[in-house]
N, C-alpha and C positions, 0 to 999 in steps of 0.2 A: 219652934218646930223647924226642922231642917227640910229643905226641898227634896232631900233624898227619899223621904217617906212618900212623897207624891210620885217620885220616879218609880219607886217600888210598887206603888198602887197601880200605876200605868202599865208596868210590866206584867203584873198579875192579870189585869184586864185583857191585855194582848194575848196572854197564855190561855185564858178562858175562851176567848174568841177563836183562837187557833184550834183548840180541842173541840169546841162546838162545831166548827166547820168540818173537822174530820168526822165527827159523829154524824152530821147531816149528809156527808158523802158516803156513808155506809159502814164506818168503823164503829161498831157498837161499844167496844171497849173504851173508846174515847169519851163516852158519856160519863164514866166514873171520874176520869181525869178532869173533865170540864166542871163537874160538880165540886171537886176538890179545889180547883182553881177559883171558882166562884166563892167558896167558903173563905179562901185566903183573901179575896177582894173584900168580902164582908168584914173580916177581922181587921184588915189594914184601914178600911174606911172608918171603922169604929175607933181605932187608935188615933186617927187624924182628928176625929170629932172631939175626943177627950182632950187631946193636946191643945186644940184651938180653944176649947172652953177654959182650960187651965190658964192659957195665955191671956184670955179675956179677963179672967178673975184677977190675975196678977197685975194687969195694967190698969185696973179700976174702971174699965169701960162698963157701961150699962146697956141693957137691952132696949131701953126706951129711946126713941130718936129725939134729937133736939130740934127745935125750930118752931 
C-alpha cells in the first residue's frame, strides 16, 4: 500500500474538520459538506483496512503473536 492513501485519508479528515467548524460557527449548509467528507473518510479508511489485510495475507503473517 502506498503512503499516498494515508495522505488522502488525512486530507479528507482535515476537510471534514474544516466543514464541521464552519457548521458550528453558524453555516448550516456546511453540515452536508461535513457529512459528505466524513463518508469519504469512512470509505478511504475501509480501503486502507482491506489493503493491509491483503498485504498481511500475501506475506504469510498470522494473527497469533509469537512468544
